[in-house]
C-alpha positions as CSV (number, residue, x, y, z in Angstrom):
1,M,89.9,105.2,104.6
2,I,88.9,103.3,107.7
3,A,86.0,100.8,107.6
4,W,84.6,101.4,111.1
5,P,82.9,98.5,112.9
6,P,79.0,98.5,112.7
7,D,77.3,100.0,115.7
8,E,75.5,96.8,116.5
9,K,78.8,95.1,117.2
10,M,79.7,97.7,119.9
11,N,79.2,98.0,123.6
12,V,79.4,101.4,125.4
13,A,83.1,100.9,126.3
14,S,84.1,100.0,122.8
15,T,82.1,102.9,121.3
16,D,84.0,105.3,123.7
17,N,87.3,103.7,122.8
18,L,86.8,104.1,119.1
19,A,85.9,107.7,119.7
20,R,89.2,107.9,121.6
21,F,91.0,106.4,118.6
22,R,89.3,108.7,116.1
23,K,91.0,111.6,117.8
24,T,94.5,110.4,117.1
25,A,96.8,111.6,114.3
26,V,97.2,108.0,113.1
27,A,93.4,107.7,112.7
28,K,93.3,110.9,110.7
29,E,96.2,109.6,108.5
30,L,94.5,106.3,107.9
31,E,91.3,108.0,107.0
32,E,93.0,110.0,104.3
33,D,94.8,106.9,102.9
34,S,93.7,105.7,99.5
35,H,93.7,102.1,100.9
36,T,90.9,100.7,103.0
37,W,91.9,99.9,106.7
38,R,89.8,97.4,108.6
39,F,89.9,96.7,112.4
40,Q,91.3,93.3,113.2
41,C,90.6,94.0,116.9
42,W,89.7,97.0,119.1
43,A,89.6,97.7,122.8
44,W,86.5,96.6,124.6
45,T,87.4,97.7,128.1
46,S,86.8,101.0,130.0
47,Y,90.3,101.0,131.4
48,G,93.6,101.3,129.6
49,P,95.9,100.5,128.0
50,W,93.7,100.2,124.9
51,K,94.9,98.5,121.7
52,W,93.7,98.7,118.2
53,I,95.0,96.6,115.4
54,L,94.1,97.4,111.7
55,H,95.1,95.9,108.4
56,S,94.9,97.4,105.0
57,D,93.7,95.9,101.7
58,T,97.4,95.8,100.8
59,H,98.1,93.5,103.9
60,R,99.8,96.3,105.9
61,L,99.3,96.0,109.6
62,V,99.3,98.8,112.2
63,T,99.0,98.5,115.9
64,V,98.1,101.5,118.1
65,T,98.4,101.2,121.9
66,M,97.2,104.0,124.1
67,E,97.8,104.5,127.8
68,E,95.2,106.1,130.1
69,D,97.1,109.4,130.0
70,G,96.4,109.7,126.2
71,Q,100.0,108.9,125.1
72,Y,100.0,106.3,122.3
73,V,102.5,104.3,120.4
74,V,102.1,103.3,116.7
75,K,103.8,100.3,115.2
76,Y,103.6,99.4,111.5
77,A,104.6,95.9,110.6
78,E,106.9,95.4,107.7
79,P,105.1,93.7,104.9
80,D,107.5,90.7,104.9
81,L,106.8,90.3,108.6
82,A,103.1,90.0,107.9
83,G,103.9,87.2,105.4
84,F,103.8,89.3,102.2
85,A,106.7,90.4,100.1
86,N,106.4,93.6,98.0
């Protein structure tokens, strides 16, 4: 599940960017995950590239970077790189 930022913390560009993120396969995957994912940061500009960083309640980190053409790259940090050993 994704814990989405509250509307009052959003401007027009960030609202549009989160809508853009919601359409990605990775967003759908994280929404279906049994863990809670929270945004560490999200894109606030109306121009790309846009970046979103989320972390889970198990300290897993994922970074999604999207170009203006809609292509995006997903990078999951290994737990030990985030300072946690499993």
